[in-house]
All heavy atoms as TSV, in Angstrom:
chain	resi	resn	atom	element	x	y	z
A	1	MET	N	N	0.852	-1.178	0.000
A	1	MET	CA	C	0.000	0.000	0.000
A	1	MET	C	C	0.897	1.240	0.000
A	1	MET	O	O	1.757	1.388	0.844
A	1	MET	CB	C	-0.901	-0.037	1.239
A	1	MET	CG	C	-1.788	1.134	1.374
A	1	MET	SD	S	-2.868	0.858	2.800
A	1	MET	CE	C	-4.191	1.843	2.311
A	2	SER	N	N	0.670	2.138	-0.932
A	2	SER	CA	C	1.492	3.341	-1.005
A	2	SER	C	C	0.726	4.534	-0.426
A	2	SER	O	O	-0.493	4.597	-0.488
A	2	SER	CB	C	1.893	3.633	-2.444
A	2	SER	OG	O	0.742	3.890	-3.207
A	3	ILE	N	N	1.470	5.451	0.112
A	3	ILE	CA	C	0.886	6.656	0.696
A	3	ILE	C	C	0.862	7.729	-0.389
A	3	ILE	O	O	1.882	8.001	-1.013
A	3	ILE	CB	C	1.719	7.133	1.892
A	3	ILE	CG1	C	1.743	6.047	2.972
A	3	ILE	CG2	C	1.175	8.448	2.443
A	3	ILE	CD1	C	2.653	6.340	4.118
A	4	PRO	N	N	-0.308	8.340	-0.620
A	4	PRO	CA	C	-0.354	9.388	-1.645
A	4	PRO	C	C	0.491	10.596	-1.224
A	4	PRO	O	O	0.506	10.980	-0.061
A	4	PRO	CB	C	-1.831	9.760	-1.746
A	4	PRO	CG	C	-2.456	9.223	-0.504
A	4	PRO	CD	C	-1.581	8.111	0.007
A	5	VAL	N	N	1.188	11.151	-2.168
A	5	VAL	CA	C	2.044	12.296	-1.909
A	5	VAL	C	C	1.402	13.526	-2.539
A	5	VAL	O	O	1.027	13.510	-3.703
A	5	VAL	CB	C	3.449	12.069	-2.503
A	5	VAL	CG1	C	4.323	13.291	-2.284
A	5	VAL	CG2	C	4.075	10.828	-1.913
A	6	LYS	N	N	1.289	14.568	-1.738
A	6	LYS	CA	C	0.728	15.816	-2.257
A	6	LYS	C	C	1.798	16.539	-3.054
A	6	LYS	O	O	2.971	16.532	-2.697
A	6	LYS	CB	C	0.259	16.721	-1.123
A	6	LYS	CG	C	-0.949	16.216	-0.393
A	6	LYS	CD	C	-1.388	17.224	0.642
A	6	LYS	CE	C	-2.650	16.762	1.341
A	6	LYS	NZ	N	-3.091	17.735	2.342
A	7	SER	N	N	1.368	17.144	-4.138
A	7	SER	CA	C	2.323	17.929	-4.915
A	7	SER	C	C	2.547	19.277	-4.227
A	7	SER	O	O	1.737	19.723	-3.420
A	7	SER	CB	C	1.806	18.143	-6.336
A	7	SER	OG	O	0.579	18.834	-6.306
A	8	ALA	N	N	3.639	19.895	-4.560
A	8	ALA	CA	C	3.964	21.198	-3.972
A	8	ALA	C	C	2.913	22.211	-4.393
A	8	ALA	O	O	2.408	22.160	-5.517
A	8	ALA	CB	C	5.340	21.641	-4.425
A	9	PRO	N	N	2.564	23.130	-3.499
A	9	PRO	CA	C	1.569	24.134	-3.872
A	9	PRO	C	C	2.097	25.022	-4.998
A	9	PRO	O	O	3.287	25.292	-5.085
A	9	PRO	CB	C	1.368	24.943	-2.594
A	9	PRO	CG	C	2.563	24.655	-1.757
A	9	PRO	CD	C	3.065	23.308	-2.164
A	10	LYS	N	N	1.191	25.433	-5.848
A	10	LYS	CA	C	1.576	26.306	-6.945
A	10	LYS	C	C	1.814	27.706	-6.397
A	10	LYS	O	O	1.088	28.179	-5.538
A	10	LYS	CB	C	0.484	26.332	-8.017
A	10	LYS	CG	C	0.291	24.997	-8.682
A	10	LYS	CD	C	-0.780	25.058	-9.734
A	10	LYS	CE	C	-0.953	23.687	-10.360
A	10	LYS	NZ	N	-1.987	23.668	-11.368
A	11	SER	N	N	2.831	28.341	-6.902
A	11	SER	CA	C	3.125	29.691	-6.424
A	11	SER	C	C	2.246	30.699	-7.146
A	11	SER	O	O	1.732	30.442	-8.228
A	11	SER	CB	C	4.595	30.031	-6.644
A	11	SER	OG	O	4.888	29.999	-8.021
A	12	ASP	N	N	2.084	31.842	-6.517
A	12	ASP	CA	C	1.298	32.914	-7.116
A	12	ASP	C	C	2.035	33.462	-8.331
A	12	ASP	O	O	3.269	33.431	-8.381
A	12	ASP	CB	C	1.079	34.042	-6.110
A	12	ASP	CG	C	0.191	33.621	-4.959
A	12	ASP	OD1	O	-0.632	32.718	-5.170
A	12	ASP	OD2	O	0.315	34.193	-3.870
A	13	PRO	N	N	1.291	33.981	-9.286
A	13	PRO	CA	C	1.975	34.584	-10.437
A	13	PRO	C	C	2.768	35.809	-9.987
A	13	PRO	O	O	2.424	36.451	-8.994
A	13	PRO	CB	C	0.823	34.992	-11.362
A	13	PRO	CG	C	-0.376	35.045	-10.501
A	13	PRO	CD	C	-0.143	34.081	-9.373
A	14	PRO	N	N	3.832	36.118	-10.676
A	14	PRO	CA	C	4.634	37.277	-10.262
A	14	PRO	C	C	3.828	38.564	-10.342
A	14	PRO	O	O	2.983	38.736	-11.215
A	14	PRO	CB	C	5.789	37.300	-11.263
A	14	PRO	CG	C	5.391	36.413	-12.372
A	14	PRO	CD	C	4.333	35.485	-11.873
A	15	ARG	N	N	4.086	39.447	-9.398
A	15	ARG	CA	C	3.381	40.728	-9.365
A	15	ARG	C	C	4.088	41.727	-10.263
A	15	ARG	O	O	5.305	41.679	-10.432
A	15	ARG	CB	C	3.354	41.295	-7.954
A	15	ARG	CG	C	2.554	40.470	-7.000
A	15	ARG	CD	C	2.525	41.153	-5.660
A	15	ARG	NE	N	1.819	40.315	-4.698
A	15	ARG	CZ	C	1.465	40.736	-3.520
A	15	ARG	NH1	N	1.741	41.952	-3.133
A	15	ARG	NH2	N	0.831	39.932	-2.693
A	16	LYS	N	N	3.301	42.646	-10.782
A	16	LYS	CA	C	3.890	43.730	-11.555
A	16	LYS	C	C	4.557	44.685	-10.574
A	16	LYS	O	O	4.025	44.958	-9.498
A	16	LYS	CB	C	2.817	44.483	-12.338
A	16	LYS	CG	C	2.185	43.666	-13.424
A	16	LYS	CD	C	1.146	44.487	-14.176
A	16	LYS	CE	C	0.475	43.641	-15.224
A	16	LYS	NZ	N	-0.577	44.388	-15.933
A	17	PRO	N	N	5.729	45.200	-10.924
A	17	PRO	CA	C	6.373	46.145	-10.002
A	17	PRO	C	C	5.559	47.423	-9.874
A	17	PRO	O	O	4.906	47.856	-10.820
A	17	PRO	CB	C	7.720	46.428	-10.666
A	17	PRO	CG	C	7.604	45.954	-12.058
A	17	PRO	CD	C	6.484	44.954	-12.113
A	18	ARG	N	N	5.586	47.986	-8.675
A	18	ARG	CA	C	4.867	49.238	-8.444
A	18	ARG	C	C	5.611	50.363	-9.139
A	18	ARG	O	O	6.843	50.365	-9.165
A	18	ARG	CB	C	4.772	49.513	-6.956
A	18	ARG	CG	C	3.975	48.433	-6.228
A	18	ARG	CD	C	4.048	48.635	-4.764
A	18	ARG	NE	N	3.019	49.582	-4.367
A	18	ARG	CZ	C	2.832	50.002	-3.142
A	18	ARG	NH1	N	3.624	49.595	-2.184
A	18	ARG	NH2	N	1.877	50.840	-2.858
A	19	PRO	N	N	4.877	51.312	-9.668
A	19	PRO	CA	C	5.558	52.427	-10.340
A	19	PRO	C	C	6.353	53.266	-9.346
A	19	PRO	O	O	5.955	53.446	-8.202
A	19	PRO	CB	C	4.419	53.239	-10.947
A	19	PRO	CG	C	3.213	52.855	-10.166
A	19	PRO	CD	C	3.431	51.450	-9.680
A	20	VAL	N	N	7.488	53.737	-9.794
A	20	VAL	CA	C	8.304	54.617	-8.965
A	20	VAL	C	C	7.730	56.017	-9.084
A	20	VAL	O	O	7.534	56.528	-10.179
A	20	VAL	CB	C	9.776	54.593	-9.425
A	20	VAL	CG1	C	10.603	55.561	-8.604
A	20	VAL	CG2	C	10.327	53.183	-9.336
A	21	ARG	N	N	7.414	56.613	-7.951
A	21	ARG	CA	C	6.796	57.937	-7.956
A	21	ARG	C	C	7.689	58.931	-7.239
A	21	ARG	O	O	8.346	58.597	-6.254
A	21	ARG	CB	C	5.431	57.883	-7.281
A	21	ARG	CG	C	4.432	57.045	-8.055
A	21	ARG	CD	C	3.030	57.267	-7.527
A	21	ARG	NE	N	2.047	56.729	-8.441
A	21	ARG	CZ	C	1.413	55.584	-8.256
A	21	ARG	NH1	N	1.646	54.865	-7.204
A	21	ARG	NH2	N	0.516	55.174	-9.144
A	22	SER	N	N	7.643	60.140	-7.698
A	22	SER	CA	C	8.404	61.210	-7.046
A	22	SER	C	C	7.710	61.602	-5.748
A	22	SER	O	O	6.558	61.246	-5.494
A	22	SER	CB	C	8.509	62.421	-7.970
A	22	SER	OG	O	7.239	63.024	-8.116
A	23	ASP	N	N	8.419	62.359	-4.930
A	23	ASP	CA	C	7.836	62.839	-3.668
A	23	ASP	C	C	6.595	63.679	-3.935
A	23	ASP	O	O	5.613	63.595	-3.203
A	23	ASP	CB	C	8.855	63.657	-2.881
A	23	ASP	CG	C	9.976	62.806	-2.316
A	23	ASP	OD1	O	9.804	61.573	-2.225
A	23	ASP	OD2	O	11.024	63.371	-1.961
A	24	GLU	N	N	6.643	64.484	-4.998
A	24	GLU	CA	C	5.499	65.331	-5.333
A	24	GLU	C	C	4.291	64.484	-5.738
A	24	GLU	O	O	3.155	64.782	-5.346
A	24	GLU	CB	C	5.856	66.303	-6.466
A	24	GLU	CG	C	6.867	67.357	-6.090
A	24	GLU	CD	C	8.309	66.855	-6.153
A	24	GLU	OE1	O	8.555	65.772	-6.755
A	24	GLU	OE2	O	9.182	67.527	-5.592
A	25	GLU	N	N	4.530	63.421	-6.519
A	25	GLU	CA	C	3.428	62.542	-6.929
A	25	GLU	C	C	2.823	61.837	-5.725
A	25	GLU	O	O	1.607	61.733	-5.605
A	25	GLU	CB	C	3.918	61.510	-7.944
A	25	GLU	CG	C	4.222	62.076	-9.313
A	25	GLU	CD	C	4.835	61.038	-10.224
A	25	GLU	OE1	O	5.794	60.362	-9.810
A	25	GLU	OE2	O	4.333	60.916	-11.358
A	26	ARG	N	N	3.677	61.343	-4.837
A	26	ARG	CA	C	3.166	60.655	-3.632
A	26	ARG	C	C	2.364	61.613	-2.765
A	26	ARG	O	O	1.321	61.250	-2.228
A	26	ARG	CB	C	4.320	60.046	-2.837
A	26	ARG	CG	C	4.841	58.759	-3.436
A	26	ARG	CD	C	5.721	57.995	-2.464
A	26	ARG	NE	N	6.902	58.740	-2.054
A	26	ARG	CZ	C	8.050	58.743	-2.693
A	26	ARG	NH1	N	8.183	58.046	-3.805
A	26	ARG	NH2	N	9.076	59.430	-2.235
A	27	ALA	N	N	2.844	62.832	-2.620
A	27	ALA	CA	C	2.131	63.827	-1.811
A	27	ALA	C	C	0.775	64.143	-2.435
A	27	ALA	O	O	-0.232	64.261	-1.721
A	27	ALA	CB	C	2.969	65.091	-1.676
A	28	ALA	N	N	0.728	64.261	-3.761
A	28	ALA	CA	C	-0.537	64.549	-4.436
A	28	ALA	C	C	-1.514	63.392	-4.268
A	28	ALA	O	O	-2.711	63.600	-4.026
A	28	ALA	CB	C	-0.292	64.837	-5.917
A	29	LEU	N	N	-1.023	62.160	-4.395
A	29	LEU	CA	C	-1.891	60.994	-4.218
A	29	LEU	C	C	-2.396	60.895	-2.779
A	29	LEU	O	O	-3.555	60.559	-2.534
A	29	LEU	CB	C	-1.154	59.714	-4.612
A	29	LEU	CG	C	-0.934	59.512	-6.093
A	29	LEU	CD1	C	-0.013	58.317	-6.341
A	29	LEU	CD2	C	-2.252	59.318	-6.819
A	30	GLU	N	N	-1.525	61.190	-1.821
A	30	GLU	CA	C	-1.945	61.165	-0.422
A	30	GLU	C	C	-3.005	62.224	-0.159
A	30	GLU	O	O	-4.012	61.959	0.514
A	30	GLU	CB	C	-0.752	61.391	0.499
A	30	GLU	CG	C	-1.131	61.362	1.959
A	30	GLU	CD	C	0.039	61.582	2.904
A	30	GLU	OE1	O	1.192	61.463	2.468
A	30	GLU	OE2	O	-0.233	61.878	4.081
A	31	LYS	N	N	-2.801	63.415	-0.687
A	31	LYS	CA	C	-3.784	64.484	-0.521
A	31	LYS	C	C	-5.122	64.087	-1.125
A	31	LYS	O	O	-6.184	64.279	-0.512
A	31	LYS	CB	C	-3.271	65.771	-1.165
A	31	LYS	CG	C	-4.212	66.930	-1.000
A	31	LYS	CD	C	-3.679	68.182	-1.663
A	31	LYS	CE	C	-4.692	69.304	-1.466
A	31	LYS	NZ	N	-4.501	70.398	-2.384
A	32	GLN	N	N	-5.084	63.500	-2.320
A	32	GLN	CA	C	-6.314	63.057	-2.986
A	32	GLN	C	C	-7.017	61.996	-2.149
A	32	GLN	O	O	-8.227	62.040	-1.944
A	32	GLN	CB	C	-5.994	62.506	-4.373
A	32	GLN	CG	C	-7.198	61.971	-5.106
A	32	GLN	CD	C	-6.816	61.304	-6.426
A	32	GLN	OE1	O	-5.669	61.334	-6.846
A	32	GLN	NE2	N	-7.800	60.705	-7.064
A	33	TRP	N	N	-6.239	61.030	-1.619
A	33	TRP	CA	C	-6.832	59.963	-0.811
A	33	TRP	C	C	-7.483	60.547	0.435
A	33	TRP	O	O	-8.593	60.172	0.798
A	33	TRP	CB	C	-5.760	58.946	-0.414
A	33	TRP	CG	C	-6.321	57.782	0.324
A	33	TRP	CD1	C	-6.771	56.607	-0.197
A	33	TRP	CD2	C	-6.527	57.684	1.745
A	33	TRP	NE1	N	-7.233	55.794	0.801
A	33	TRP	CE2	C	-7.089	56.430	2.004
A	33	TRP	CE3	C	-6.281	58.535	2.808
A	33	TRP	CZ2	C	-7.415	56.003	3.282
A	33	TRP	CZ3	C	-6.608	58.114	4.089
A	33	TRP	CH2	C	-7.167	56.855	4.311
A	34	ARG	N	N	-6.792	61.498	1.096
A	34	ARG	CA	C	-7.344	62.106	2.309
A	34	ARG	C	C	-8.631	62.866	2.012
A	34	ARG	O	O	-9.572	62.824	2.799
A	34	ARG	CB	C	-6.322	63.033	2.958
A	34	ARG	CG	C	-5.193	62.295	3.625
A	34	ARG	CD	C	-4.210	63.288	4.253
A	34	ARG	NE	N	-3.096	62.613	4.862
A	34	ARG	CZ	C	-3.082	62.189	6.123
A	34	ARG	NH1	N	-4.119	62.385	6.896
A	34	ARG	NH2	N	-2.031	61.573	6.611
A	35	GLU	N	N	-8.669	63.575	0.887
A	35	GLU	CA	C	-9.886	64.309	0.515
A	35	GLU	C	C	-11.033	63.342	0.223
A	35	GLU	O	O	-12.168	63.562	0.649
A	35	GLU	CB	C	-9.609	65.190	-0.700
A	35	GLU	CG	C	-8.719	66.369	-0.399
A	35	GLU	CD	C	-8.257	67.117	-1.637
A	35	GLU	OE1	O	-8.535	66.665	-2.770
A	35	GLU	OE2	O	-7.592	68.162	-1.470
A	36	GLU	N	N	-10.736	62.255	-0.500
A	36	GLU	CA	C	-11.781	61.289	-0.854
A	36	GLU	C	C	-12.303	60.545	0.374
A	36	GLU	O	O	-13.454	60.108	0.394
A	36	GLU	CB	C	-11.251	60.280	-1.870
A	36	GLU	CG	C	-10.992	60.870	-3.237
A	36	GLU	CD	C	-10.309	59.905	-4.181
A	36	GLU	OE1	O	-9.941	58.784	-3.760
A	36	GLU	OE2	O	-10.130	60.279	-5.351
A	37	ASN	N	N	-11.480	60.389	1.395
A	37	ASN	CA	C	-11.854	59.596	2.564
A	37	ASN	C	C	-12.076	60.434	3.820
A	37	ASN	O	O	-12.193	59.887	4.912
A	37	ASN	CB	C	-10.774	58.536	2.823
A	37	ASN	CG	C	-10.742	57.508	1.721
A	37	ASN	OD1	O	-11.592	56.642	1.642
A	37	ASN	ND2	N	-9.769	57.630	0.838
A	38	ALA	N	N	-12.154	61.743	3.660
A	38	ALA	CA	C	-12.290	62.642	4.811
A	38	ALA	C	C	-13.534	62.327	5.638
A	38	ALA	O	O	-13.484	62.325	6.873
A	38	ALA	CB	C	-12.307	64.094	4.352
A	39	GLU	N	N	-14.643	62.052	4.990
A	39	GLU	CA	C	-15.893	61.773	5.712
A	39	GLU	C	C	-15.768	60.493	6.528
A	39	GLU	O	O	-16.175	60.444	7.698
A	39	GLU	CB	C	-17.055	61.672	4.723
A	39	GLU	CG	C	-18.392	61.370	5.365
A	39	GLU	CD	C	-18.931	62.508	6.216
A	39	GLU	OE1	O	-18.371	63.612	6.185
A	39	GLU	OE2	O	-19.942	62.283	6.909
A	40	ALA	N	N	-15.197	59.443	5.951
A	40	ALA	CA	C	-15.033	58.178	6.677
A	40	ALA	C	C	-14.088	58.359	7.860
A	40	ALA	O	O	-14.334	57.826	8.952
A	40	ALA	CB	C	-14.517	57.094	5.741
A	41	ILE	N	N	-13.019	59.109	7.674
A	41	ILE	CA	C	-12.073	59.363	8.759
A	41	ILE	C	C	-12.758	60.145	9.878
A	41	ILE	O	O	-12.608	59.828	11.065
A	41	ILE	CB	C	-10.837	60.117	8.227
A	41	ILE	CG1	C	-10.053	59.208	7.278
A	41	ILE	CG2	C	-9.959	60.603	9.375
A	41	ILE	CD1	C	-8.978	59.927	6.485
A	42	ARG	N	N	-13.535	61.156	9.514
A	42	ARG	CA	C	-14.250	61.957	10.511
A	42	ARG	C	C	-15.215	61.084	11.306
A	42	ARG	O	O	-15.279	61.161	12.540
A	42	ARG	CB	C	-15.009	63.096	9.828
A	42	ARG	CG	C	-15.701	64.041	10.803
A	42	ARG	CD	C	-16.554	65.073	10.085
A	42	ARG	NE	N	-17.682	64.476	9.376
A	42	ARG	CZ	C	-18.801	64.017	9.969
A	42	ARG	NH1	N	-18.935	64.088	11.271
A	42	ARG	NH2	N	-19.780	63.489	9.256
A	43	LEU	N	N	-15.970	60.234	10.607
A	43	LEU	CA	C	-16.932	59.368	11.291
A	43	LEU	C	C	-16.239	58.364	12.204
A	43	LEU	O	O	-16.720	58.096	13.321
A	43	LEU	CB	C	-17.802	58.636	10.260
A	43	LEU	CG	C	-18.765	59.514	9.473
A	43	LEU	CD1	C	-19.423	58.714	8.356
A	43	LEU	CD2	C	-19.806	60.118	10.386
A	44	GLU	N	N	-15.121	57.816	11.779
A	44	GLU	CA	C	-14.376	56.874	12.616
A	44	GLU	C	C	-13.850	57.577	13.859
A	44	GLU	O	O	-13.926	57.038	14.970
A	44	GLU	CB	C	-13.218	56.263	11.829
A	44	GLU	CG	C	-12.407	55.252	12.609
A	44	GLU	CD	C	-13.151	53.974	12.937
A	44	GLU	OE1	O	-14.164	53.669	12.281
A	44	GLU	OE2	O	-12.716	53.269	13.863
A	45	ASN	N	N	-13.336	58.782	13.703
A	45	ASN	CA	C	-12.846	59.537	14.855
A	45	ASN	C	C	-13.976	59.862	15.828
A	45	ASN	O	O	-13.791	59.775	17.049
A	45	ASN	CB	C	-12.139	60.814	14.395
A	45	ASN	CG	C	-10.795	60.525	13.771
A	45	ASN	OD1	O	-10.183	59.497	14.031
A	45	ASN	ND2	N	-10.341	61.432	12.936
A	46	GLU	N	N	-15.144	60.224	15.311
A	46	GLU	CA	C	-16.294	60.483	16.181
A	46	GLU	C	C	-16.682	59.234	16.957
A	46	GLU	O	O	-16.989	59.299	18.150
A	46	GLU	CB	C	-17.491	60.962	15.355
A	46	GLU	CG	C	-17.423	62.390	14.915
A	46	GLU	CD	C	-18.652	62.814	14.127
A	46	GLU	OE1	O	-19.647	62.064	14.093
A	46	GLU	OE2	O	-18.605	63.901	13.521
A	47	TYR	N	N	-16.682	58.084	16.290
A	47	TYR	CA	C	-17.031	56.820	16.947
A	47	TYR	C	C	-16.057	56.533	18.096
A	47	TYR	O	O	-16.471	56.186	19.204
A	47	TYR	CB	C	-17.009	55.667	15.940
A	47	TYR	CG	C	-17.296	54.338	16.578
A	47	TYR	CD1	C	-18.596	53.875	16.695
A	47	TYR	CD2	C	-16.273	53.548	17.098
A	47	TYR	CE1	C	-18.875	52.662	17.300
A	47	TYR	CE2	C	-16.541	52.338	17.707
A	47	TYR	CZ	C	-17.842	51.901	17.810
A	47	TYR	OH	O	-18.107	50.708	18.418
A	48	VAL	N	N	-14.762	56.700	17.832
A	48	VAL	CA	C	-13.755	56.417	18.866
A	48	VAL	C	C	-13.895	57.387	20.027
A	48	VAL	O	O	-13.769	56.991	21.187
A	48	VAL	CB	C	-12.338	56.445	18.262
A	48	VAL	CG1	C	-11.272	56.378	19.345
A	48	VAL	CG2	C	-12.157	55.286	17.277
A	49	GLU	N	N	-14.165	58.649	19.741
A	49	GLU	CA	C	-14.362	59.617	20.825
A	49	GLU	C	C	-15.561	59.251	21.686
A	49	GLU	O	O	-15.533	59.394	22.907
A	49	GLU	CB	C	-14.542	61.018	20.247
A	49	GLU	CG	C	-13.269	61.632	19.712
A	49	GLU	CD	C	-13.500	62.993	19.082
A	49	GLU	OE1	O	-14.551	63.619	19.344
A	49	GLU	OE2	O	-12.625	63.426	18.313
A	50	LYS	N	N	-16.621	58.765	21.051
A	50	LYS	CA	C	-17.850	58.436	21.776
A	50	LYS	C	C	-17.752	57.097	22.504
A	50	LYS	O	O	-18.183	56.970	23.653
A	50	LYS	CB	C	-19.024	58.413	20.800
A	50	LYS	CG	C	-20.365	58.180	21.444
A	50	LYS	CD	C	-21.483	58.274	20.437
A	50	LYS	CE	C	-22.831	58.046	21.096
A	50	LYS	NZ	N	-23.927	58.118	20.119
A	51	HIS	N	N	-17.182	56.073	21.831
A	51	HIS	CA	C	-17.212	54.703	22.363
A	51	HIS	C	C	-15.855	54.169	22.811
A	51	HIS	O	O	-15.791	53.085	23.385
A	51	HIS	CB	C	-17.769	53.743	21.303
A	51	HIS	CG	C	-19.140	54.095	20.836
A	51	HIS	ND1	N	-20.266	53.878	21.587
A	51	HIS	CD2	C	-19.566	54.680	19.692
A	51	HIS	CE1	C	-21.332	54.297	20.922
A	51	HIS	NE2	N	-20.933	54.798	19.771
A	52	GLY	N	N	-14.795	54.875	22.516
A	52	GLY	CA	C	-13.459	54.362	22.823
A	52	GLY	C	C	-12.975	53.448	21.708
A	52	GLY	O	O	-13.686	53.175	20.737
A	53	LEU	N	N	-11.751	52.974	21.862
A	53	LEU	CA	C	-11.172	52.110	20.832
A	53	LEU	C	C	-11.852	50.746	20.821
A	53	LEU	O	O	-12.074	50.160	21.884
A	53	LEU	CB	C	-9.672	51.913	21.078
A	53	LEU	CG	C	-8.790	53.121	20.848
A	53	LEU	CD1	C	-7.370	52.823	21.318
A	53	LEU	CD2	C	-8.795	53.509	19.386
A	54	PRO	N	N	-12.163	50.229	19.643
A	54	PRO	CA	C	-12.721	48.882	19.583
A	54	PRO	C	C	-11.705	47.876	20.141
A	54	PRO	O	O	-10.509	47.999	19.902
A	54	PRO	CB	C	-12.943	48.645	18.081
A	54	PRO	CG	C	-12.907	49.984	17.456
A	54	PRO	CD	C	-12.058	50.842	18.336
A	55	LEU	N	N	-12.168	46.938	20.913
A	55	LEU	CA	C	-11.348	45.879	21.513
A	55	LEU	C	C	-10.301	46.400	22.493
A	55	LEU	O	O	-9.350	45.698	22.824
A	55	LEU	CB	C	-10.666	45.038	20.418
A	55	LEU	CG	C	-11.599	44.432	19.363
A	55	LEU	CD1	C	-10.801	43.720	18.304
A	55	LEU	CD2	C	-12.604	43.497	19.983
A	56	ALA	N	N	-10.463	47.618	22.982
A	56	ALA	CA	C	-9.488	48.186	23.923
A	56	ALA	C	C	-9.369	47.343	25.181
A	56	ALA	O	O	-8.299	47.296	25.792
A	56	ALA	CB	C	-9.889	49.615	24.273
A	57	GLN	N	N	-10.425	46.665	25.559
A	57	GLN	CA	C	-10.399	45.846	26.778
A	57	GLN	C	C	-9.399	44.697	26.675
A	57	GLN	O	O	-8.995	44.140	27.678
A	57	GLN	CB	C	-11.789	45.301	27.077
A	57	GLN	CG	C	-12.316	44.369	26.009
A	57	GLN	CD	C	-13.801	44.072	26.210
A	57	GLN	OE1	O	-14.431	44.648	27.045
A	57	GLN	NE2	N	-14.321	43.173	25.399
A	58	TYR	N	N	-8.997	44.336	25.471
A	58	TYR	CA	C	-8.075	43.218	25.276
A	58	TYR	C	C	-6.617	43.669	25.129
A	58	TYR	O	O	-5.734	42.830	24.984
A	58	TYR	CB	C	-8.477	42.411	24.044
A	58	TYR	CG	C	-9.877	41.860	24.162
A	58	TYR	CD1	C	-10.899	42.381	23.398
A	58	TYR	CD2	C	-10.164	40.841	25.061
A	58	TYR	CE1	C	-12.196	41.889	23.506
A	58	TYR	CE2	C	-11.446	40.346	25.196
A	58	TYR	CZ	C	-12.460	40.882	24.406
A	58	TYR	OH	O	-13.733	40.394	24.541
A	59	ARG	N	N	-6.373	44.968	25.150
A	59	ARG	CA	C	-4.996	45.463	25.023
A	59	ARG	C	C	-4.217	45.141	26.261
A	59	ARG	O	O	-4.732	45.200	27.384
A	59	ARG	CB	C	-5.011	46.970	24.767
A	59	ARG	CG	C	-5.650	47.317	23.433
A	59	ARG	CD	C	-5.717	48.776	23.216
A	59	ARG	NE	N	-4.362	49.284	22.938
A	59	ARG	CZ	C	-4.138	50.510	22.528
A	59	ARG	NH1	N	-5.108	51.357	22.353
A	59	ARG	NH2	N	-2.897	50.895	22.298
A	60	LEU	N	N	-2.940	44.832	26.087
A	60	LEU	CA	C	-2.088	44.457	27.208
A	60	LEU	C	C	-1.192	45.601	27.662
A	60	LEU	O	O	-0.337	45.418	28.515
A	60	LEU	CB	C	-1.221	43.253	26.816
A	60	LEU	CG	C	-2.008	41.990	26.424
A	60	LEU	CD1	C	-1.056	40.900	25.990
A	60	LEU	CD2	C	-2.858	41.528	27.586
A	61	PHE	N	N	-1.349	46.779	27.099
A	61	PHE	CA	C	-0.515	47.909	27.495
A	61	PHE	C	C	-1.359	49.123	27.756
A	61	PHE	O	O	-2.509	49.189	27.538
A	61	PHE	CB	C	0.542	48.223	26.440
A	61	PHE	CG	C	0.001	48.439	25.070
A	61	PHE	CD1	C	-0.337	49.718	24.642
A	61	PHE	CD2	C	-0.190	47.383	24.188
A	61	PHE	CE1	C	-0.836	49.921	23.372
A	61	PHE	CE2	C	-0.681	47.587	22.922
A	61	PHE	CZ	C	-1.010	48.854	22.515
């Protein structure tokens, strides 16, 4: 009786390299992201101010 042998898992396809961006491009993208997500950030901050950090009771520090 032979034991079945599993084949090695297939690796993920190679990723495309991320484009190299200048400091100005990164700053512009960050500014755009902050503007697009300002409402969500504001709401999350309001929630934390009202209810505290989620799962804070489990923090060890």
